[in-house]
C-alpha positions in Angstrom: -7.8 -24.7 -45.9 -6.0 -23.4 -43.3 -4.3 -27.0 -42.9 -3.5 -26.8 -46.3 -2.1 -23.0 -46.5 0.4 -24.2 -43.3 1.2 -27.3 -45.6 2.1 -25.3 -48.8 4.1 -22.6 -46.7 6.4 -25.5 -45.2 6.8 -27.5 -48.0 7.6 -27.3 -51.7 4.8 -29.8 -52.7 2.2 -29.2 -55.6 -0.1 -26.6 -54.6 -3.3 -28.8 -56.3 -5.5 -28.5 -53.7 -7.3 -32.3 -54.8 -3.4 -33.9 -54.0 -3.7 -32.2 -50.5 -6.8 -32.8 -49.8 -6.4 -36.8 -50.8 -2.9 -36.8 -48.5 -4.8 -35.1 -45.3 -8.3 -37.2 -45.8 -5.1 -40.6 -45.8 -3.9 -39.4 -42.4 -6.4 -37.4 -40.7 -9.8 -38.2 -41.7 -12.2 -40.6 -40.8 -13.3 -43.6 -42.8 -16.0 -45.7 -43.2 -15.0 -49.2 -42.0 -17.8 -51.0 -44.0 -19.6 -52.1 -41.0 -23.2 -52.3 -41.0 -25.3 -49.4 -40.0 -22.6 -47.1 -41.9 -21.0 -46.2 -38.6 -17.7 -43.8 -39.1 -14.5 -45.5 -37.3 -11.4 -43.5 -37.0 -9.3 -44.0 -39.4 -6.8 -47.0 -39.1 -3.4 -46.0 -38.7 -1.0 -47.7 -41.7 0.9 -51.2 -40.1 3.9 -49.5 -41.1 3.4 -46.7 -39.0 2.0 -48.4 -35.9 4.7 -49.7 -33.1 3.5 -53.1 -32.2 4.1 -52.1 -28.6 1.5 -49.2 -28.6 -0.1 -50.1 -25.7 -2.5 -46.9 -26.7 -3.6 -48.4 -30.1 -5.0 -51.3 -28.4 -8.8 -50.8 -28.5 -8.8 -48.0 -30.9 -7.4 -48.8 -34.3 -8.6 -51.6 -36.4 -6.2 -54.7 -36.2 -5.0 -54.1 -32.8 -5.2 -56.4 -30.1 -3.7 -57.9 -27.0 -3.2 -61.6 -26.1 -0.7 -62.8 -23.0 0.9 -59.9 -23.4 1.8 -59.7 -26.6 0.8 -58.2 -29.8 -1.1 -59.7 -32.7 -1.4 -58.4 -36.1 -4.7 -59.6 -38.1 -4.2 -60.0 -41.9 -3.7 -57.1 -43.8 -3.8 -56.6 -47.6 -1.3 -56.6 -50.1 1.9 -55.5 -49.5 1.9 -52.6 -52.5 -0.8 -51.0 -51.1 0.9 -51.2 -47.8 3.6 -49.6 -49.1 1.6 -46.5 -50.9 -0.1 -45.6 -47.8 2.9 -46.0 -45.9 5.3 -43.6 -48.8 1.8 -40.9 -48.5 2.0 -40.4 -44.5 5.7 -40.3 -44.5 5.6 -37.6 -47.4 2.9 -35.7 -45.4 5.1 -35.8 -42.4 7.6 -34.4 -43.4 5.4 -31.5 -45.0 3.9 -31.5 -41.9 5.4 -32.8 -38.8 3.2 -30.9 -36.2 -0.3 -32.7 -38.2 1.0 -36.2 -38.3 2.2 -37.4 -35.0 3.0 -41.1 -34.1 0.4 -42.0 -31.2 2.7 -43.4 -28.7 6.6 -42.0 -27.5 7.2 -45.9 -26.7 9.5 -46.0 -30.1 11.8 -43.7 -28.9 12.6 -45.3 -25.6 12.0 -48.9 -26.3 14.1 -51.7 -28.5 11.9 -53.2 -30.7 13.7 -56.3 -31.1 12.8 -57.6 -27.5 9.2 -58.1 -28.5 8.0 -61.2 -29.9 5.3 -60.6 -32.7 3.3 -63.6 -34.4 1.7 -64.4 -37.5 -0.7 -67.2 -38.2 1.3 -68.7 -35.9 4.8 -68.0 -37.2 7.3 -65.3 -35.2 7.9 -62.5 -37.1 10.3 -59.3 -36.8 8.3 -56.1 -36.4 8.2 -53.4 -39.3 8.6 -50.8 -37.6 12.3 -52.3 -35.4 14.3 -49.2 -35.5 16.8 -50.7 -37.6 13.9 -51.5 -39.9 13.1 -47.7 -40.5 13.0 -45.5 -43.4 16.0 -44.1 -44.2 14.4 -40.8 -44.7 12.9 -40.8 -41.4 15.8 -41.9 -39.5 17.6 -39.2 -40.8 14.7 -36.4 -39.9 14.4 -37.6 -36.4 18.6 -37.8 -36.2 18.8 -34.2 -37.4 15.9 -32.4 -36.0 16.5 -30.8 -32.7 13.4 -28.5 -31.8 12.7 -26.3 -28.3 9.5 -28.4 -27.0 9.3 -25.8 -23.7 11.3 -23.5 -21.9 11.2 -22.9 -18.1 12.0 -19.8 -17.1 12.6 -21.3 -13.4 10.5 -17.7 -12.4 8.5 -18.5 -9.6 8.8 -15.6 -7.0 10.5 -18.9 -4.4 13.1 -19.9 -6.8 16.4 -19.6 -7.0 16.1 -16.9 -9.9 14.4 -14.6 -8.2 16.2 -15.3 -4.8 19.1 -14.7 -6.1 18.1 -11.3 -7.7 16.5 -9.9 -4.8 13.2 -9.9 -6.9 11.2 -12.1 -5.2 9.6 -9.5 -3.8 7.5 -8.4 -7.0 3.7 -9.6 -7.0 4.3 -11.5 -10.3 5.4 -14.8 -11.6 7.4 -13.1 -14.3 11.2 -13.6 -14.5 12.9 -10.6 -13.0 16.3 -10.0 -12.8 19.1 -7.7 -12.5 21.7 -7.2 -14.8 25.4 -8.1 -14.1 24.2 -11.3 -12.5 23.8 -15.1 -14.1 20.0 -16.3 -14.0 19.1 -20.1 -15.0 16.8 -21.4 -17.5 15.5 -25.0 -18.6 14.5 -26.5 -22.3 12.8 -29.5 -23.3 14.3 -30.6 -26.6 12.9 -33.3 -29.0 16.3 -35.1 -28.3 19.1 -34.9 -26.9 21.5 -31.9 -27.2 24.8 -33.1 -29.1 27.2 -30.8 -27.6 30.0 -31.3 -30.7 27.5 -30.9 -33.6 23.9 -29.2 -32.4 24.1 -25.1 -31.7 22.1 -23.4 -29.6 21.7 -19.6 -28.8 19.0 -17.5 -27.2 17.8 -14.3 -28.9 16.4 -11.4 -26.8 15.1 -8.5 -27.8 13.4 -5.2 -26.9 11.6 -1.7 -28.0 9.6 -2.0 -31.5 12.8 -2.0 -33.2 15.4 -4.1 -31.9 19.0 -4.0 -33.1 22.5 -5.6 -32.3 24.0 -2.3 -33.0 21.8 -0.3 -30.5 22.1 -3.3 -27.8 18.2 -3.8 -27.8 18.7 -7.4 -30.0 20.7 -9.7 -27.6 22.3 -12.3 -29.4 23.2 -15.2 -26.4 25.9 -17.6 -27.8 27.0 -20.8 -25.7 30.3 -21.4 -24.2 32.1 -23.4 -22.4 32.9 -20.8 -19.7 31.3 -18.0 -18.6 33.3 -14.4 -18.3 30.9 -12.4 -17.2 30.6 -8.8 -18.6 29.0 -9.9 -21.6 26.1 -12.1 -22.7 26.4 -15.6 -23.0 24.9 -18.6 -21.6 26.7 -22.1 -20.4 24.8 -25.9 -20.4 24.8 -26.2 -16.6 22.9 -29.9 -16.6 21.6 -32.4 -19.1 19.2 -34.8 -18.5 18.2 -36.2 -21.7 16.2 -33.9 -24.0 16.0 -31.4 -20.7 18.6 -28.6 -20.8 19.7 -26.3 -17.7 21.4 -23.2 -18.7 23.1 -20.6 -17.2 22.6 -17.3 -18.3 25.1 -14.2 -18.1 24.4 -10.0 -19.1 26.6 -7.4 -18.3 26.4 -5.1 -16.1 25.7 -2.1 -18.6 22.9 -3.9 -20.2 19.5 -2.3 -21.2 17.1 -2.4 -18.7 13.6 -3.2 -19.9 11.4 -5.8 -21.1 12.8 -8.6 -23.3 10.6 -10.9 -25.6 12.9 -14.4 -25.6 13.5 -16.9 -28.7 15.3 -20.1 -28.6 17.1 -20.7 -31.8 18.6 -24.2 -33.0 20.7 -25.4 -35.5 21.4 -29.1 -36.5 24.1 -30.3 -38.1 24.1 -31.2 -42.0 20.8 -29.0 -41.9 20.2 -25.2 -42.5 16.4 -25.4 -41.0 16.3 -23.3 -37.8 13.8 -23.6 -35.7 12.2 -21.1 -33.1 10.8 -21.5 -30.2 8.7 -18.2 -28.3 7.6 -18.3 -24.8 4.7 -16.6 -23.6 6.5 -15.2 -20.8 8.7 -12.1 -21.2 12.2 -11.7 -19.1 12.5 -8.3 -17.0 15.4 -7.0 -16.7 16.8 -4.6 -13.4 19.4 -1.9 -12.5 21.6 -4.3 -9.9 22.4 -2.8 -6.8 24.1 -5.6 -6.2 26.8 -5.8 -9.2 29.9 -3.6 -8.3 30.3 -3.3 -12.2 27.1 -1.8 -12.2 26.8 2.3 -12.0 24.3 2.0 -9.4 26.0 -0.3 -6.9 25.8 0.6 -3.6 28.4 -0.9 -1.0 26.0 -1.2 2.1 23.6 -3.9 2.5 21.6 -2.2 4.9 21.2 1.1 2.8 20.1 -1.5 -0.6 17.5 -3.1 1.9 16.3 0.8 2.7 16.8 2.5 -0.5 15.8 -0.1 -3.1 13.9 -2.7 -0.7 11.9 -0.9 1.3 8.2 -0.3 -0.4 7.1 2.6 2.5 9.1 5.3 3.8 8.6 9.1 5.2 7.7 12.0 3.6 8.7 15.3 6.4 6.8 18.3 5.8 5.7 21.8 7.5 8.4 24.2 9.0 12.3 23.9 10.1 10.5 24.7 13.4 7.7 22.3 13.3 8.8 19.3 11.0 5.7 16.8 10.6 6.2 13.9 9.0 3.7 11.4 6.9 4.2 8.1 5.7 4.2 7.0 2.1 3.6 3.9 0.3 5.8 3.3 -2.4 4.4 -0.3 -3.5 7.5 -0.6 -6.3 6.7 -4.2 -5.3 2.9 -4.0 -6.2 0.9 -6.1 -9.0 1.1 -4.3 -12.0 3.6 -1.3 -10.6 6.5 -2.8 -12.9 4.8 -2.9 -15.8 3.0 0.6 -15.2 7.0 2.0 -14.7 8.0 0.4 -18.1 4.6 2.2 -19.2 6.3 5.4 -18.3 9.1 4.8 -19.9 7.4 4.0 -23.2 5.5 7.3 -23.2 8.6 9.2 -22.6 9.7 8.0 -26.6 12.9 7.8 -25.3 14.6 5.0 -27.3 15.0 1.5 -25.6 18.9 2.4 -26.1 19.3 4.9 -24.0 18.1 2.9 -21.0 21.2 0.9 -20.1 22.7 4.7 -18.5 21.1 5.9 -15.3 21.7 9.0 -15.8 19.9 9.2 -18.5 17.2 7.5 -17.1 16.9 9.7 -14.4 16.0 12.5 -16.5 13.6 10.6 -18.4 12.0 9.9 -15.0 12.3 13.5 -13.6 10.6 14.4 -16.8 7.7 11.8 -17.2 6.4 12.3 -13.6 5.4 15.6 -14.2 2.8 16.4 -17.3 3.3 19.9 -18.5 4.8 19.4 -21.6 5.2 15.7 -22.0 1.8 14.0 -21.0 3.3 12.7 -18.0 1.9 11.1 -14.8 0.8 13.7 -12.6 -0.9 17.3 -13.0 0.7 19.5 -10.2 -2.2 21.8 -8.9 -1.3 24.7 -6.5 -4.5 26.6 -6.8 -6.6 25.1 -3.9 -9.3 24.3 -6.3 -9.0 20.6 -7.1 -12.1 20.2 -8.5 -12.4 16.5 -11.1 -9.3 14.8 -9.2 -7.7 14.4 -6.4 -6.6 16.6 -3.7 -2.7 16.3 -3.3 -2.7 16.2 0.7 -4.9 12.7 0.0 -2.7 10.6 -1.4 -0.9 8.0 0.7 1.3 6.3 -1.8 2.1 6.0 -5.3 0.0 2.6 -6.5 -3.3 4.2 -7.4 -1.7 6.8 -9.1 0.5 4.6 -11.4 -1.6 1.9 -12.0 -4.5 4.6 -13.2 -1.8 6.4 -15.6 -1.3 3.1 -16.7 -5.1 1.8 -16.8 -6.3 4.9 -18.6 -3.3 5.0 -21.6 -1.5 7.9 -20.0 -4.1 10.6 -19.0 -2.2 12.5 -16.3 -3.7 11.7 -12.8 -4.8 15.3 -10.5 -3.5 16.3 -8.7 0.0 16.3 -7.2 2.7 18.7 -5.3 6.2 18.1 -3.9 5.7 15.5 -2.1 3.8 13.0 -4.5 6.0 14.1 -6.9 8.7 12.6 -4.6 6.9 9.7 -3.9 5.9 8.5 -7.0 9.7 9.1 -8.7 11.0 7.0 -5.1 8.5 4.4 -6.2 9.5 4.1 -9.9 13.4 4.6 -9.3 13.5 1.6 -6.7 11.0 -0.9 -8.9 13.5 0.0 -11.6 16.4 -0.9 -9.3 17.7 2.4 -8.7 18.9 3.5 -4.6 16.1 6.2 -4.0 15.3 8.3 -1.3 12.8 11.2 -0.9 14.0 14.4 0.6 12.9 17.3 2.2 14.4 20.9 2.4 13.3 23.2 4.3 13.2 26.8 3.7 14.5 26.3 -0.1 14.7 28.3 -2.7 13.7 28.9 -6.2 16.1 30.5 -7.6 14.3 31.4 -11.6 16.9 33.7 -13.2 20.0 31.4 -13.2 21.7 34.1 -10.3 22.0 31.7 -7.8 20.8 34.4 -5.5 17.3 34.8 -3.9 16.7 38.3 -5.5 14.5 41.1 -3.6 13.7 44.5 -5.3 12.6 47.4 -3.9 11.9 51.2 -5.6 13.3 54.2 -4.6 11.1 54.6 -1.5 11.8 50.9 -0.6 8.5 49.4 -1.2 8.5 46.0 -2.8 8.2 45.7 -7.1 6.2 43.1 -7.4 6.4 42.2 -11.2 10.4 42.0 -10.4 9.9 39.2 -7.3 10.4 36.3 -8.9 12.2 34.4 -6.8 10.5 33.1 -3.6 11.6 30.4 -0.8 9.1 27.6 0.1 8.1 26.7 3.6 9.7 23.3 2.7 10.3 21.3 -0.5 10.5 17.4 -1.3 12.5 15.9 -3.9 14.8 13.1 -4.6 18.4 11.3 -3.9 19.1 8.9 -6.3 22.1 6.6 -6.1 25.1 6.1 -8.8 28.4 7.0 -10.0 29.3 9.4 -12.4 31.6 8.6 -15.1 31.0 11.5 -16.7 32.1 14.0 -14.3 35.1 14.5 -12.8 35.9 12.2 -10.0 34.4 12.0 -6.7 31.3 13.3 -8.1 29.7 10.0 -7.9 27.1 9.2 -4.8 24.0 10.9 -4.4 22.8 13.2 -7.0 19.5 15.0 -6.5 16.4 14.4 -8.5 13.7 17.0 -9.0 10.2 16.1 -10.5 8.2 18.5 -9.7 7.9 20.7 -12.7 9.5 24.4 -11.9 12.4 25.5 -14.3 12.9 23.8 -17.7 16.2 21.3 -18.4 16.9 21.8 -21.7 13.5 22.7 -22.9 11.6 20.6 -20.4 10.4 20.4 -17.1 12.4 18.6 -15.3 15.8 18.2 -12.8 18.9 16.7 -12.2 20.6 14.0 -11.6 23.2 17.2 -9.5 26.2 15.7 -7.9 25.5 16.7 -4.3 29.2 16.5 -3.9 29.3 19.6 -6.3 26.5 21.2 -5.0 28.3 21.3 -1.8 31.5 22.4 -3.3 29.7 25.1 -5.4 30.9 23.5 -8.7 28.0 24.5 -10.6 28.8 24.1 -14.3 28.8 20.4 -13.8 25.9 18.5 -15.4 23.1 18.5 -14.9 21.6 21.4 -13.1 23.2 22.0 -10.3 22.8 25.5 -10.3 19.1 25.5 -9.6 19.8 22.7 -6.7 22.7 24.6 -5.3 20.1 27.6 -5.4 17.7 25.4 -3.4 19.8 24.4 -0.6 22.5 27.7 -0.2 21.8 30.8 -1.7 22.0 34.2 -0.1 19.1 36.8 -0.6 20.2 39.6 -1.9 18.0 42.9 -1.6 18.3 45.7 -3.7 17.3 49.3 -4.4 16.3 51.3 -7.3 18.2 54.6 -8.5 16.7 57.8 -9.9 18.3 56.6 -13.2 16.9 53.2 -13.4 20.0 51.2 -11.9 19.9 49.3 -9.0 22.0 49.4 -6.0 22.7 46.4 -3.5 21.8 47.5 -0.3 21.9 44.5 1.9 22.7 40.6 1.9 21.0 37.9 4.0 23.1 34.6 4.6 21.7 31.9 6.0 18.4 32.5 4.6 17.7 28.9 2.7 18.6 25.9 3.2 17.6 24.5 6.8 17.2 20.6 8.3 17.5 19.2 5.1 16.0 15.9 5.9 15.0 12.0 4.8 14.2 8.7 6.9 16.9 7.2 8.7 18.4 3.7 7.5 16.1 0.8 9.7 14.3 3.0 11.3 11.2 5.1 11.1 13.6 8.3 12.5 14.4 11.4 10.6 18.3 12.3 9.9 19.5 15.4 9.4 21.5 15.6 5.8 22.3 19.4 5.5 26.2 18.5 5.9 26.1 16.6 2.6 24.4 19.5 0.4 26.4 22.3 2.3 29.6 23.1 4.7 28.6 24.0 8.1 26.5 27.7 8.0 29.1 30.6 8.0 32.1 28.7 7.6 35.2 29.4 5.2 34.4 26.6 3.7 30.5 27.3 3.1 31.5 31.0 2.2 33.6 29.8 -0.3 31.5 27.7 -2.4 28.6 30.2 -2.6 31.1 32.7 -4.0 32.7 30.3 -6.6 29.3 29.3 -7.3 27.9 33.0 -7.7 30.9 33.4 -10.8 28.9 31.2 -13.0 25.4 32.8 -12.3 23.7 35.7 -14.1 25.3 38.3 -11.1 29.0 38.0 -10.7 29.8 40.9 -9.5 27.4 40.2 -6.4 30.7 38.9 -4.0 33.4 41.0 -6.2 36.2 39.3 -7.4 39.6 39.0 -6.4 42.2 41.4 -6.2 44.9 39.7 -7.2 45.4 35.6 -8.3 49.0 35.6 -7.0 49.5 32.3 -5.1 49.9 29.3 -6.3 48.9 25.3 -5.1 50.1 22.4 -6.0 50.3 19.0 -4.9 52.8 16.3 -5.8 53.8 13.1 -5.5 57.4 11.6 -3.8 58.6 9.2 -6.7 56.4 6.4 -7.6 54.2 7.4 -4.7 52.9 6.0 -1.4 53.2 2.4 -1.0 50.6 0.1 0.5 51.2 -0.4 4.1 53.3 2.8 4.9 52.1 5.9 5.7 51.3 8.1 2.5 53.4 11.2 2.3 52.5 14.0 -0.2 53.5 17.5 -0.6 51.8 20.5 -0.7 53.5 23.6 -2.8 52.4 26.3 -1.7 53.8 29.4 -3.9 54.0 33.1 -3.4 54.1 35.4 -6.7 53.7 38.9 -5.5 55.9 41.3 -3.7 53.4 41.3 -1.1 52.8 39.1 2.0 50.3 36.3 1.7 48.4 34.5 4.5 45.6 31.9 3.8 44.1 28.8 6.1 43.7 26.1 4.1 41.7 23.0 4.9 42.4 19.5 3.8 40.0 16.1 4.1 41.4 13.0 2.6 38.5 10.2 1.7 38.3 6.7 0.0 37.7 6.6 -4.0 36.2 4.0 -6.1 37.7 3.8 -9.4 33.9 4.9 -10.0 34.8 8.3 -8.7 31.9 7.7 -5.7 33.2 8.7 -2.5 32.9 6.4 0.4 34.8 7.7 3.5 36.5 10.6 5.2 39.8 9.5 6.9 41.0 12.5 7.9 40.4 16.1 8.2 42.7 18.7 9.3 43.0 22.7 8.3 46.2 24.5 9.1 47.6 28.5 8.4 50.5 29.3 5.5 51.9 32.2 6.0 54.0 33.6 2.8 56.6 35.8 2.2 57.3 38.3 -0.4 59.0 36.4 -3.6 62.2 38.1 -2.6 61.6 37.6 1.0 63.6 35.7 3.6 63.8 32.2 5.3 61.1 31.2 7.6 59.9 27.8 9.2 56.6 27.4 10.8 55.7 24.2 13.1 52.9 23.3 15.0 53.5 20.0 16.9 49.5 18.8 16.5 49.5 18.9 12.9 51.0 15.2 11.3 53.0 18.1 8.7 55.8 20.6 8.9 55.7 23.5 7.3 59.1 25.3 5.5 59.8 28.3 3.4 62.8 28.3 0.8 64.5 31.4 -0.6 61.6 31.7 -3.4 58.7 32.3 -1.5 57.2 28.7 -2.1 56.0 27.3 1.2 56.9 23.0 1.3 54.0 21.4 3.7 55.0 17.7 3.9 51.7 16.5 4.3 51.5 12.5 5.8 48.9 9.9 6.6 49.3 7.2 8.9 49.2 3.9 8.2 46.8 3.4 11.0 44.5 5.8 9.7 43.8 4.1 6.2 44.4 0.2 7.1 40.6 -0.5 7.4 38.9 2.1 5.1 40.1 0.4 1.4 38.4 -0.4 -1.2 39.3 -2.5 -4.0 41.9 0.1 -6.6 42.9 1.7 -2.9 42.6 4.7 -3.9 42.1 8.4 -2.4 41.9 11.2 -2.5 43.1 14.8 -1.0 40.8 18.2 -1.2 42.6 21.4 -0.5 40.3 25.0 -0.4 41.2 27.9 1.4 42.0 31.8 0.6 44.1 34.2 0.7 43.3 37.0 3.6 44.8 39.9 1.8 43.6 39.2 -1.6 40.3 36.8 -1.1 41.5 34.4 -3.7 40.3 31.5 -3.3 42.7 28.2 -3.7 41.4 24.7 -4.4 42.7 21.4 -5.6 41.9 17.6 -5.5 44.4 15.0 -6.0 43.9 11.3 -6.5 46.2 8.9 -5.9 46.8 5.0 -4.9 48.4 3.3 -2.2 51.2 1.1 -4.4 50.9 -2.7 -3.9 54.0 -4.9 -4.4 54.5 -7.2 -7.3 55.0 -10.9 -7.5 58.0 -11.5 -8.8 58.3 -14.9 -11.2 61.8 -16.4 -12.1 62.3 -18.9 -14.7 63.9 -21.9 -14.1 66.5 -22.9 -16.6 65.1 -23.5 -20.3 61.8 -24.2 -21.3 60.8 -26.6 -24.1 57.2 -27.5 -25.9 55.4 -30.2 -24.7 57.9 -30.8 -21.9 57.8 -29.7 -18.3 59.0 -26.4 -17.0 59.1 -24.9 -14.2 59.1 -20.9 -12.6 59.7 -19.5 -9.6 57.0 -16.8 -7.8 58.0 -14.7 -4.8 56.0 -12.4 -3.0 56.3 -10.3 0.1 53.3 -9.2 2.3 53.9 -4.9 2.6 51.6 -4.8 5.3 52.4 -4.9 9.4 49.5 -7.8 9.9 48.9 -11.0 8.6 46.8 -11.9 5.1 45.0 -14.6 5.4 43.1 -17.2 2.8 46.1 -16.2 0.1 45.4 -17.6 -3.0 48.0 -17.0 -6.0 46.1 -17.7 -9.9 48.8 -18.3 -12.3 48.3 -18.8 -16.3 50.2 -18.4 -19.9 49.2 -18.4 -23.2 50.4 -21.4 -24.3 52.0 -22.0 -21.7 49.2 -23.7 -19.1 45.5 -23.0 -18.2 44.2 -20.8 -15.2 45.6 -22.5 -11.7 44.8 -21.1 -8.7 47.3 -22.1 -5.9 46.0 -22.2 -2.4 49.0 -20.2 -0.2 47.1 -19.9 3.2 47.8 -17.2 5.8 50.6 -15.0 5.0 52.1 -13.2 8.5 53.7 -9.6 8.3 56.3 -8.6 5.7 56.6 -12.3 5.7 58.0 -13.4 2.5 56.4 -16.6 0.4 57.9 -18.7 -2.8 55.9 -21.1 -4.8 57.2 -23.0 -8.0 55.0 -23.4 -10.6 55.6 -26.3 -13.1 53.8 -26.1 -16.1 54.2 -28.3 -20.0 54.1 -25.3 -22.9 52.4 -26.2 -26.1 53.5 -23.0 -28.1 57.2 -21.5 -29.2 58.3 -18.3 -28.9 58.1 -15.8 -26.3 54.7 -16.4 -23.9 53.9 -14.3 -20.6 53.3 -16.1 -17.5 50.8 -13.9 -15.7 49.9 -14.4 -11.8 47.6 -12.4 -9.5 47.2 -12.6 -5.4 43.7 -12.9 -4.3 42.8 -12.0 -0.7 40.8 -10.1 1.5 43.3 -7.8 3.0 45.2 -6.8 0.0 44.0 -6.4 -3.6 45.9 -5.6 -7.3 48.4 -7.6 -6.5 50.3 -8.7 -9.8 53.3 -10.1 -11.5 54.1 -11.2 -15.1 57.6 -12.9 -16.6 58.0 -13.3 -20.8 59.1 -17.2 -21.1 61.0 -18.2 -24.2 59.8 -21.7 -25.0 61.8 -23.6 -27.4 61.2 -26.0 -30.1 61.0 -29.6 -29.0 64.7 -31.1 -30.2 
């Protein structure tokens, strides 16, 4: 009955059970051959269906024998009976091809005309010659395209896993990273015809996959991979085997995908879908420049993504202890456990492509107060019913226990355990992460950005009000990513804290907070920057209650928190101090500016007072179109005094290389210099300092212009793609305590490729253009390649130029045959290691052929 239901579901055949049972008996059931003893023999394959070259039929079917390498057919009943039986079987094969298959594949690969067949001593043509098959059968074979199997090439030692840096995961599933191509092989029922057949991949993740949400992905076949999108290309084809190269975008959703392969055949609308047993796991990709978690240095990726053990620091700033922690992100079952954590969060899969969102989800799910996350915190000292936090030495048992028990929080954890598990989950999913320990770590409970200590009239502590605290040490995490949601230069390391201390948007979580923003006191930036700032750089303020119930500030203690911020060094077990990433040197003017700037956004902005006046303006100006590559970069820093009194300040300048994603690379140069401003009715004054690469002068209106210079030698080996730099200025006006601050991003302009058409251009006739480029650098460009293309003019054509000497000019003549009339654009770009972002374009007017 199960077979009958399958047949009814696939065809429009009559539903009468007698008819279907008869057909099944004809094709499938054994028969009594009438021999003595009533032995049941297998049903005889109808003559119209048995290839005489089918060696497997010998000894299995009545009438199939072999003699001297020739197959001989016994005499059969009348042809009418054979035809009727053949028709029934043919109908049943159409209705359910999976239940009625040929006994051998030799028919598909052998020319039947080469076989001698005899009957009663006469030479015959075989009934099942390919040229004599029934028309409906031949059409079925020619048009059907079925996916027989899919090989995801997922072995740990295979090319996919090695190229995607996932060969360490203890699993034979296909684990890949987004923004990078991978391969798979398909076994089809017949050779794939690129001209008439169609094939595409279906990838689905989540419970309700939708194309509009990116959780249902349709991957088409293309002739050439263009990157930055889902697409597939046939790279090898051997008979029925097809090898695909599949590309995923750098912002693809991270998670587990179900794969289907769908084929369309010519002249038929039927679709055959194959669902392989294995799933595809897609992770973040720190090796892909377009991924927001991209990390440049290989040794850092090895440490912060691929290292499965680490060091976590504890104790006090004067007695720092260290313990080894087994992160175990590649251990068997951990990837599934990490994805289970995401599923428990009930956050839609559509949000799992953004690392900022993912980090907030993970930060919330590692603790358990409000969402039944992985770990239950316990600081009571009573750990009955669970494991003491000090007994854990790794994350594997914790995550596997949480997964195995269906999401019951594991008992118990404290800050270093929360941090260790967070590192495991982040690294497992592909986000570069490290555990960080802050000694003398503040816990600000009222967003004042200070640690407040209250006394009564007799200087006795008021315990009910003293809710702020300073921990001997506290462990959290740094994770690496660009922050396109924040102003430039806020990418890079982001602080994330999974220990449940304070809620963020109603949930116990913290981060990601830009460490650069923390350092500069820009606490208005998302997410939870005020809390992290207070942990590392808040002042301790002492208050005494007055007789009227109000409080007065009686003491301010600086340098009270944020000492010896530590993490494991790259490539070794040494401790490295990263305090300077979180804050300026304690007591420096930059550090004080950051503290006072931050506190203005807290609940007690009056602690440091406000500037008595804000009458000094700071501005950075570019000359013309800006600095050019290969020359000294020059900017003008304009400081103007709008008051009737003299003003003075110390300006701090720092210029750093910046990626287009807003992540800072390296600091190129730092300076500090004094600025003296006369009143707005003051006289002309000039200041010079031979030690500085700038000169100062004041015009009649008290606007001081500082000619700021960055020599080419300082930046020549520091630049990255887009050739961008950021100049940061900060300072304080001595007389009014006004804070001066400015950030300016500027690009070093590269030369253009000059393209000059030579003569007239006509459709179908060869035309030419002259391309000219001058090397702007005082050094040789190596392995230069010009890439030329133009819609309607020519396909992409790389031209190998080779080495170009310093300040040398190269001229190349490009020939092409236009295919479209009208005004077309010929585009050229230059590719070499030393110089990027060099382009050129020219309009080519193409006339119709004469």
